[in-house]
C-alpha positions as CSV (number, residue, x, y, z in Angstrom):
1,X,131.6,33.8,60.4
2,X,130.1,31.7,63.2
3,X,126.4,31.6,63.7
4,X,126.1,33.4,67.0
5,X,123.6,35.7,68.4
6,X,124.4,38.0,71.4
7,X,121.6,39.2,73.6
8,X,121.9,42.0,76.1
9,X,119.4,43.3,78.6
10,X,119.7,46.4,80.7
11,X,117.4,47.7,83.5
12,X,117.9,51.1,84.9
13,X,116.7,53.9,87.0
14,X,118.3,57.3,86.8
15,X,117.6,60.3,89.1
16,X,118.9,63.7,88.2
17,X,118.5,67.1,90.0
18,X,119.1,70.7,88.8
19,X,118.3,69.9,85.2
20,X,118.4,73.0,82.9
21,X,115.3,73.5,80.8
22,X,113.9,76.3,78.7
23,X,112.3,79.0,80.8
24,X,108.6,79.1,79.7
25,X,108.4,82.9,80.4
26,X,111.2,83.5,77.9
27,X,109.5,84.0,74.5
28,X,112.9,83.7,72.7
29,X,113.5,80.2,74.1
30,X,117.1,81.2,75.1
31,X,117.1,81.5,78.9
32,X,117.4,78.2,80.9
33,X,116.3,77.5,84.5
34,X,116.8,74.5,86.7
35,X,114.1,72.0,87.6
36,X,114.3,70.1,90.9
37,X,114.3,66.5,89.7
38,X,113.7,64.0,86.9
39,X,113.6,60.2,87.1
40,X,114.0,57.8,84.2
41,X,113.2,54.1,84.5
42,X,113.4,51.6,81.8
43,X,114.7,48.6,80.1
44,X,116.8,48.0,77.0
45,X,117.0,44.8,75.0
46,X,119.4,44.1,72.1
47,X,119.9,41.1,69.9
48,X,122.8,41.2,67.5
49,X,124.7,38.7,65.5
50,X,124.6,36.1,62.7
51,X,121.6,33.8,62.2
52,X,123.6,32.0,59.4
53,X,127.0,32.8,58.0
54,X,125.3,35.0,55.4
55,X,122.4,36.4,57.4
56,X,122.8,38.9,60.2
57,X,120.4,40.8,62.5
58,X,120.4,43.8,64.9
59,X,117.3,44.4,66.9
60,X,116.7,46.9,69.7
61,X,113.9,47.7,72.0
62,X,114.1,50.5,74.6
63,X,111.2,51.2,77.1
64,X,111.6,54.3,79.1
65,X,109.5,56.4,81.5
66,X,111.0,59.8,82.2
67,X,109.0,62.1,84.5
68,X,109.4,65.1,86.8
69,X,109.8,64.1,90.4
70,X,109.1,67.4,92.1
71,X,106.5,70.1,91.3
72,X,108.0,73.4,90.2
73,X,107.2,76.5,88.2
74,X,108.0,74.4,85.1
75,X,105.8,71.3,85.7
76,X,104.2,69.1,88.2
77,X,105.2,65.8,89.7
78,X,104.5,63.0,87.2
79,X,104.7,65.2,84.0
80,X,106.5,63.7,81.1
81,X,110.0,64.9,80.2
82,X,110.0,66.7,76.8
83,X,111.6,64.8,73.9
84,X,111.7,61.5,75.9
85,X,109.8,58.8,74.0
86,X,108.4,55.9,76.0
87,X,109.4,53.4,73.3
88,X,112.1,53.2,70.7
89,X,112.7,50.1,68.6
90,X,114.8,49.2,65.5
91,X,115.5,46.2,63.4
92,X,118.1,45.7,60.7
93,X,118.4,42.5,58.6
94,X,121.3,41.9,56.2
95,X,122.0,39.1,53.8
96,X,125.3,38.8,52.0
97,X,125.5,36.1,49.3
98,X,128.7,34.1,49.7
99,X,128.3,31.6,46.8
100,X,127.2,31.4,43.2
101,X,126.8,33.9,40.5
102,X,125.8,36.8,42.8
103,X,128.6,36.2,45.4
104,X,129.4,39.5,47.0
105,X,125.9,40.9,46.7
106,X,124.4,42.2,50.0
107,X,120.8,43.2,50.7
108,X,119.6,44.9,53.8
109,X,116.4,46.3,55.2
110,X,115.3,47.7,58.4
111,X,112.9,49.9,60.4
112,X,113.1,52.5,63.2
113,X,110.1,53.3,65.5
114,X,109.8,56.0,68.1
115,X,106.6,56.6,70.1
116,X,105.2,60.0,70.7
117,X,106.9,62.7,72.8
118,X,106.0,66.1,74.1
119,X,107.6,69.4,73.1
120,X,107.0,71.4,76.3
121,X,106.3,70.7,79.9
122,X,103.3,73.0,79.7
123,X,101.7,71.0,76.9
124,X,101.4,67.5,78.4
125,X,98.3,66.8,76.3
126,X,99.8,67.9,73.0
127,X,102.1,65.1,71.9
128,X,104.5,65.1,69.0
129,X,103.3,62.0,67.1
130,X,105.4,58.9,67.0
131,X,106.7,57.5,63.7
132,X,108.2,54.6,61.9
133,X,110.7,54.8,59.0
134,X,111.9,52.0,56.7
135,X,115.3,51.9,55.2
136,X,117.0,49.6,52.6
137,X,120.5,48.9,51.3
138,X,122.2,47.2,48.4
139,X,125.9,46.5,48.2
140,X,128.3,44.6,46.0
141,X,131.8,43.6,47.0
142,X,134.4,42.9,44.4
143,X,137.7,41.8,46.0
144,X,138.6,44.8,48.3
145,X,136.1,47.3,46.9
146,X,132.5,47.5,48.1
147,X,129.9,49.6,46.2
148,X,126.8,50.5,48.2
149,X,123.5,52.3,47.9
150,X,121.3,53.1,50.9
151,X,117.7,54.4,50.7
152,X,116.5,56.1,53.8
153,X,112.8,56.6,54.6
154,X,111.9,54.3,51.8
155,X,108.1,55.1,52.1
156,X,108.8,58.9,52.2
157,X,106.9,59.1,55.5
158,X,106.2,62.5,56.9
159,X,107.3,62.5,60.5
160,X,108.4,64.9,63.2
161,X,111.6,64.5,65.2
162,X,110.9,67.4,67.6
163,X,109.2,70.7,68.1
164,X,108.6,73.6,70.4
165,X,105.1,73.5,71.8
166,X,102.2,73.6,69.4
167,X,103.8,76.3,67.1
168,X,106.9,74.6,65.6
169,X,107.4,71.1,64.5
170,X,110.7,69.8,63.0
171,X,110.2,67.3,60.3
172,X,112.5,64.4,59.7
173,X,114.3,63.8,56.4
174,X,112.2,62.8,53.4
175,X,113.3,59.8,51.2
176,X,116.9,60.1,50.4
177,X,119.7,58.1,48.8
178,X,123.4,57.7,49.6
179,X,125.9,56.0,47.4
180,X,129.3,54.8,48.7
181,X,132.5,53.2,47.7
182,X,134.7,51.6,50.3
183,X,138.2,50.2,49.7
184,X,139.8,47.8,52.2
185,X,143.6,48.1,52.6
């Protein structure tokens, strides 16, 4: 593998109209009604590739501002769009030994970060907290067979991936493990 890093940058602005959202007067959270407009502006940065023939990286950063553009019965101009974090970032580093006694061994580690969001237009001052999770991986390749173990949420952090207002919060997955066997044909 060649030592090569690819960098990409994207800048955007997106305007949408007639977006369907939950009707705040519906206590069952089933009925949807349109809002007049939403604007998202942001930037995304990605670095991906090989630092050396054995060491690779994937890093992402997304900055986003998603707001209501026209006042309606749902929210006022400038309100944050629910479940739209301002920042998301991730990093994954992977090292695969290509020489010596431990040739075929791979070690990986990474993190994922998401800033706070809101759960409802009407609760702009009640954010769902941001969070960071850390993951790790271990693999071993013997000829055409790769054995792997992933550990997700290594620190067993308690975090919330969503919610509805101030009454319901949906927690993310606790620490968990996944084992895999892959065969190349």
